C-alpha positions as CSV (number, residue, x, y, z in Angstrom):
1,M,-1.7,39.6,-106.3
2,K,-0.2,38.5,-103.1
3,K,1.0,34.9,-103.1
4,T,1.8,32.5,-100.3
5,F,5.5,32.8,-100.0
6,N,5.9,29.6,-98.0
7,I,4.5,27.5,-100.9
8,A,7.2,28.9,-103.3
9,A,9.9,28.2,-100.7
10,V,8.8,24.6,-100.2
11,A,8.6,24.0,-103.9
12,L,12.1,25.3,-104.4
13,A,13.5,23.3,-101.6
14,V,12.0,20.1,-103.1
15,M,13.7,20.9,-106.5
16,S,17.0,21.5,-104.8
17,A,16.7,18.1,-103.0
18,N,16.2,16.4,-106.3
19,S,19.5,17.7,-107.4
20,Y,21.2,14.8,-105.5
21,A,20.1,12.5,-108.3
22,Q,22.1,14.5,-110.8
23,D,25.8,13.8,-111.5
24,N,27.5,17.2,-111.8
25,T,31.2,16.4,-111.5
26,G,32.7,18.4,-114.4
27,K,35.0,21.5,-114.2
28,P,32.9,24.6,-113.3
29,Y,32.8,27.5,-115.7
30,E,34.7,30.6,-114.7
31,S,32.1,33.4,-115.1
32,W,28.5,34.0,-116.2
33,I,25.9,36.6,-116.9
34,G,22.3,36.1,-116.2
35,L,18.7,37.4,-116.4
36,H,15.9,36.8,-113.9
37,G,12.4,37.5,-112.8
38,M,11.7,37.8,-109.0
39,Y,8.7,37.5,-106.7
40,Y,9.4,39.8,-103.7
41,N,7.4,39.6,-100.4
42,A,8.0,42.6,-98.2
43,E,7.2,42.9,-94.5
44,E,3.9,44.7,-94.1
45,T,5.1,47.3,-91.7
46,K,7.7,48.5,-94.1
47,P,7.9,51.6,-94.3
48,A,6.1,52.8,-91.2
49,D,3.6,55.1,-93.0
50,D,2.3,52.3,-95.3
51,I,1.4,48.6,-95.4
52,M,3.7,46.9,-97.9
53,E,2.6,43.8,-99.7
54,D,4.4,41.9,-102.5
55,G,5.5,42.5,-106.0
56,F,7.6,41.4,-108.9
57,G,10.8,42.5,-110.6
58,F,13.3,41.7,-113.2
59,G,17.0,42.1,-113.4
60,G,20.4,40.8,-114.2
61,E,23.6,39.5,-112.6
62,Y,27.3,38.9,-113.3
63,G,29.2,36.2,-111.5
64,W,32.7,34.9,-111.3
65,R,33.6,31.5,-110.0
66,F,37.3,31.5,-109.0
67,D,37.6,27.9,-107.7
68,E,35.7,24.7,-107.3
69,N,33.5,25.9,-104.5
70,W,33.6,29.7,-104.3
71,A,32.2,32.5,-106.4
72,V,31.1,36.2,-106.2
73,R,28.4,38.0,-108.1
74,A,26.9,41.4,-108.5
75,E,23.1,41.7,-109.0
76,L,20.7,44.5,-110.0
77,T,16.9,44.1,-109.9
78,A,14.1,46.6,-110.7
79,L,11.2,46.0,-108.3
80,D,7.5,47.1,-108.3
81,I,5.9,46.6,-104.8
82,D,2.2,47.0,-104.0
83,Y,1.3,48.8,-100.8
84,K,-1.7,50.2,-99.0
85,Q,-1.6,53.6,-97.5
86,V,-2.9,54.3,-94.1
87,L,-6.0,56.0,-95.5
88,G,-6.8,52.8,-97.4
89,S,-6.0,53.5,-101.0
90,D,-3.9,51.0,-103.0
91,D,-0.8,51.9,-104.9
92,S,2.6,50.6,-105.9
93,V,6.1,51.8,-105.5
94,S,9.0,51.2,-107.9
95,G,12.7,51.0,-107.1
96,V,15.8,49.1,-107.5
97,S,17.7,46.6,-105.5
98,Y,21.4,46.0,-106.1
99,G,24.3,44.5,-104.2
100,V,26.9,41.7,-104.1
101,D,26.9,38.1,-102.8
102,A,29.5,35.5,-101.9
103,M,28.4,32.0,-103.2
104,Y,29.5,28.6,-101.9
105,F,28.8,25.7,-104.3
106,M,28.3,22.3,-102.7
107,P,30.2,19.2,-104.0
108,N,29.1,18.1,-107.5
109,D,27.2,21.5,-107.7
110,M,24.2,19.9,-105.9
111,W,23.2,23.4,-104.8
112,Y,24.8,26.6,-103.5
113,L,24.5,29.0,-100.5
114,F,24.9,32.7,-100.9
115,G,24.9,35.7,-98.7
116,G,25.9,39.3,-98.9
117,Y,24.8,43.0,-99.0
118,K,21.8,44.6,-100.8
119,R,20.8,48.2,-101.0
120,Q,17.2,49.1,-102.0
121,D,16.2,52.5,-103.4
122,F,12.4,53.1,-103.1
123,D,10.9,56.3,-101.5
124,E,13.5,55.5,-98.8
125,Q,16.8,53.7,-98.9
126,Q,17.4,50.5,-97.0
127,N,20.6,48.6,-96.4
128,L,20.0,44.8,-96.1
129,A,21.9,41.6,-95.4
130,D,20.7,38.7,-97.5
131,L,21.0,34.9,-97.1
132,G,19.7,32.2,-99.5
133,I,20.0,28.9,-101.3
134,G,19.9,28.3,-105.1
135,K,20.6,25.9,-107.9
136,H,22.0,26.1,-111.4
137,W,20.3,23.5,-113.5
138,D,21.9,22.3,-116.8
139,I,19.7,23.0,-119.9
140,S,22.6,22.9,-122.4
141,D,26.2,23.6,-122.7
142,K,25.4,27.3,-123.1
143,V,22.4,27.9,-120.9
144,K,21.5,27.1,-117.3
145,L,18.2,27.6,-115.4
146,V,18.5,29.4,-112.0
147,T,16.2,28.9,-109.0
148,E,16.7,30.7,-105.7
149,I,15.0,31.7,-102.5
150,A,16.4,34.3,-100.2
151,A,15.7,36.3,-97.0
152,Y,16.6,39.9,-96.4
153,Y,17.1,41.5,-93.0
154,D,17.3,45.3,-92.3
155,F,19.4,45.6,-89.2
156,G,18.5,49.3,-88.9
157,Q,14.7,48.9,-88.8
158,D,14.4,45.2,-88.0
159,Y,12.5,44.3,-91.2
160,T,12.7,40.8,-92.9
161,D,11.7,40.3,-96.5
162,Y,11.7,37.2,-98.7
163,S,12.1,36.5,-102.4
164,A,12.0,33.7,-105.0
165,K,13.9,34.0,-108.2
166,L,13.7,32.2,-111.6
167,G,16.1,33.0,-114.4
168,V,18.7,31.8,-116.8
169,V,22.5,32.3,-116.8
170,F,25.0,32.1,-119.7
171,P,28.4,30.6,-118.8
172,M,31.5,32.3,-120.2
173,G,34.9,30.6,-120.2
174,G,35.9,27.3,-118.7
175,S,33.7,24.3,-119.1
176,T,30.1,25.2,-119.9
177,S,28.6,21.9,-118.6
178,S,29.0,20.3,-115.3
179,Q,28.0,17.0,-116.8
180,P,31.0,14.6,-117.4
181,T,31.5,12.6,-120.5
182,E,31.5,9.0,-119.6
183,A,33.0,6.2,-121.6
184,P,30.8,3.2,-122.2
185,A,31.2,0.8,-119.3
186,T,33.2,-2.3,-120.2
187,P,32.5,-5.4,-118.1
188,V,35.9,-6.3,-116.6
189,N,34.9,-9.5,-115.0
190,Q,34.1,-11.3,-118.3
191,D,36.0,-13.0,-121.0
192,S,34.2,-11.9,-124.2
193,D,36.2,-13.9,-126.7
194,N,36.7,-16.9,-124.4
195,D,40.5,-16.9,-124.7
196,G,41.1,-17.3,-121.0
197,V,42.1,-13.6,-120.5
198,M,39.6,-11.4,-118.7
199,N,38.4,-8.2,-120.5
200,N,40.2,-5.8,-118.2
201,M,43.5,-7.5,-119.1
202,D,42.8,-8.3,-122.8
203,D,44.5,-6.1,-125.3
204,C,43.0,-8.1,-128.2
205,P,39.3,-8.7,-127.2
206,N,38.2,-10.3,-130.5
207,T,40.7,-13.2,-131.0
208,P,39.2,-16.1,-133.0
209,A,37.8,-19.1,-131.1
210,G,40.5,-21.7,-130.2
211,A,43.4,-19.3,-130.9
212,T,46.5,-19.6,-128.7
213,V,47.0,-16.2,-126.9
214,N,49.6,-14.6,-124.7
215,E,49.0,-13.2,-121.2
216,R,47.6,-10.0,-122.8
217,G,45.0,-12.0,-124.8
218,C,46.7,-11.5,-128.2
219,E,47.0,-14.4,-130.7
220,I,50.4,-16.1,-131.0
221,G,51.2,-17.8,-134.3
222,D,53.3,-21.0,-134.9
223,S,54.7,-20.4,-138.4
224,D,56.5,-23.8,-138.7
225,K,53.7,-25.8,-137.0
226,D,56.2,-27.4,-134.5
227,G,54.1,-26.8,-131.4
228,V,56.3,-23.9,-130.2
229,T,54.7,-20.4,-130.6
230,D,56.7,-17.8,-132.6
231,D,57.3,-15.6,-129.6
232,K,59.4,-18.5,-128.0
233,D,60.7,-20.2,-131.2
234,M,64.4,-19.8,-131.6
235,C,64.3,-21.8,-134.8
236,P,61.1,-20.7,-136.7
237,D,61.8,-22.6,-139.9
238,T,62.2,-26.2,-138.7
239,P,61.1,-29.0,-141.1
240,M,57.5,-30.2,-140.6
241,N,58.5,-33.7,-139.4
242,D,61.4,-32.8,-137.1
243,K,61.0,-33.3,-133.4
244,V,61.9,-30.0,-131.6
245,D,63.0,-29.0,-128.2
246,A,61.4,-26.4,-125.9
247,D,63.1,-23.6,-128.0
248,G,61.5,-24.9,-131.2
249,C,64.8,-26.2,-132.6
250,T,65.2,-29.6,-134.2
251,V,66.4,-32.4,-131.9
252,F,69.4,-34.3,-133.4
253,E,71.6,-37.2,-132.3
254,E,75.1,-35.9,-131.6
255,E,77.4,-35.3,-134.6
256,E,79.4,-32.4,-135.8
257,V,78.2,-30.5,-138.8
258,T,80.1,-27.8,-140.7
259,H,79.3,-25.3,-143.4
260,T,81.7,-22.9,-145.0
261,V,81.0,-20.0,-147.3
262,R,83.4,-17.8,-149.2
263,V,82.5,-14.6,-151.0
264,L,84.9,-12.7,-153.3
265,F,85.1,-8.9,-153.8
266,P,86.1,-6.6,-156.7
267,H,89.4,-4.8,-156.4
268,N,89.4,-2.0,-153.7
269,S,85.7,-2.7,-152.9
270,A,83.6,-3.7,-149.9
271,E,80.4,-4.2,-151.8
272,V,78.7,-7.7,-151.9
273,T,77.8,-7.7,-155.6
274,D,75.4,-10.7,-155.6
275,P,73.7,-11.0,-152.2
276,R,71.3,-13.6,-153.5
277,S,73.9,-16.0,-154.9
278,E,73.3,-19.7,-154.4
279,N,76.2,-20.2,-152.0
280,I,75.0,-17.4,-149.7
281,E,71.4,-18.7,-149.7
282,E,72.7,-22.3,-148.8
283,F,74.7,-20.8,-146.0
284,V,71.7,-18.9,-144.7
285,S,69.5,-22.1,-144.8
286,F,72.1,-24.0,-142.8
287,F,72.6,-21.1,-140.3
288,K,68.8,-20.8,-139.7
289,R,68.4,-24.6,-139.3
290,Y,71.0,-24.6,-136.5
291,G,69.6,-21.6,-134.6
292,K,71.8,-22.0,-131.6
293,T,75.1,-21.5,-133.5
294,D,77.1,-18.2,-133.9
295,A,79.3,-17.2,-136.7
296,L,82.6,-15.2,-137.1
297,I,82.7,-13.3,-140.4
298,E,86.4,-13.0,-141.4
299,G,87.4,-10.2,-143.9
300,H,90.5,-10.5,-146.0
301,A,92.4,-8.4,-148.5
302,S,95.0,-9.0,-151.2
303,A,98.7,-8.2,-150.8
304,P,99.1,-5.1,-153.1
305,G,98.8,-1.7,-151.3
306,D,99.4,-0.3,-147.8
307,A,99.0,-2.8,-145.0
308,D,96.9,-0.5,-142.8
309,Y,94.6,0.3,-145.7
310,N,94.2,-3.3,-146.5
311,M,93.3,-4.0,-142.8
312,D,90.6,-1.4,-142.8
313,L,89.2,-2.6,-146.1
314,S,89.0,-6.2,-144.8
315,K,87.0,-5.0,-141.8
316,K,84.6,-3.2,-144.1
317,R,84.1,-6.3,-146.2
318,A,83.2,-8.3,-143.0
319,E,80.7,-5.7,-141.9
320,A,79.2,-5.4,-145.4
321,F,78.5,-9.2,-145.4
322,K,77.0,-9.0,-141.9
323,N,74.6,-6.3,-143.1
324,V,73.5,-8.5,-146.0
325,L,72.7,-11.4,-143.6
326,V,70.8,-9.1,-141.2
327,E,68.9,-6.9,-143.7
328,E,68.4,-9.3,-146.6
329,Y,67.8,-12.6,-144.7
330,G,66.7,-11.5,-141.2
331,I,69.5,-13.1,-139.3
332,D,69.7,-12.0,-135.7
333,A,72.7,-9.6,-135.5
334,S,73.6,-10.9,-132.0
335,R,74.7,-14.2,-133.7
336,L,77.2,-12.6,-135.9
337,T,80.6,-11.1,-135.1
338,T,83.2,-9.6,-137.6
339,E,86.9,-9.4,-137.7
340,G,89.4,-8.0,-140.3
341,F,92.7,-9.8,-141.1
342,G,93.9,-7.5,-143.9
343,E,96.6,-9.2,-146.0
344,T,97.9,-11.4,-143.1
345,Q,96.1,-14.7,-144.2
346,L,96.6,-14.9,-148.0
347,L,95.3,-18.0,-149.7
348,D,97.8,-17.5,-152.6
349,E,101.0,-15.6,-152.2
350,S,102.0,-15.7,-155.9
351,N,101.0,-12.0,-156.3
352,T,99.3,-12.7,-159.7
353,L,95.9,-11.2,-160.8
354,E,94.2,-14.5,-160.0
355,A,95.9,-14.8,-156.7
356,N,94.8,-11.3,-155.8
357,R,91.2,-12.0,-156.8
358,M,91.1,-15.1,-154.6
359,N,92.6,-13.2,-151.6
360,R,89.9,-10.4,-151.8
361,R,87.2,-12.4,-149.8
362,I,85.2,-13.0,-146.7
363,H,85.2,-16.4,-145.1
364,I,82.7,-18.0,-142.6
365,R,82.9,-21.5,-141.1
366,V,80.1,-22.6,-138.8
367,T,80.4,-25.8,-136.8
368,A,77.7,-27.2,-134.5
369,T,77.5,-30.3,-132.4
370,V,73.9,-31.5,-132.9
371,E,71.8,-34.6,-132.9
372,V,70.3,-36.6,-135.8
373,P,66.8,-35.4,-136.5
374,E,64.1,-37.4,-134.7
375,E,60.7,-37.6,-136.3
376,R,57.6,-36.4,-134.5
377,N,55.3,-39.0,-133.1
């Protein structure tokens, strides 16, 4: 029955060395329970009246890992050891071994060292110090294989025993696997879609061939086909044949152009009743064509009523029309300002119904100094 203990020790050492090839970088589990079988090699002169040999046992353990490197465990093993009596007859002795160990896990859980106290209860009781090396091998998220070798020293009687252990542990709490989840590697020094932006900087890695892209590799359109991309085009609706400047706006020879729009309101109202009227749409087309111009929207009221009330109403009319231009036609709000004039600028002071109708209005006049359109080459 007796085995050569050194062979088992060498085999376990080789298995532990192979652990360097494994990548165990995940968060350790917090605690575990385990079951094991043990080969135990006792010193032959223990106890003095007999010649002890070797034997086997089985048992369990509970461990708690409280940080990345350190853990403690309690272990109990039932042992059956063969021995020869002085008179030559063979027999065996049964008992238990129990105790606690401190455990130090190496980086990446390559292996661990442990040491602690063991008490053995056979025909006699021995108090031992133990020291060993082991490894928890990943089988699955819920089960790990355990291999260990250990030496035991009885300071009182100067005995040294050895053991080899094979078992399984079941992690509880924390991460149950030390194997990290790795994202697929992405080659960062390549340009997969050939857009001139390397993969590690490309937010849009599948742009069509020949597309114009920005510095993040995303396609930039040119809605009016004037050669200026939409992200830089201040005049995105220029006619096809117009020559444009660096801002995408039509290049003209110098002349002054003006457009005026007037919108009337019902009595005591700030609602634009026909936001898609022809005169509003004509004004919007002009305003978009001359994209570098700004506009002041003037609100007015008729004479009847309190002057302060009429002033507030005229401001609301100007703001209402601004909202139409921004929300219905997409005009940049920064190009528009509003001002209310109340009843201070009446078009007709006759105080008739028709005069009051004409005075309830907004008025916009846009003037730009531009250049006559040049055709593209």
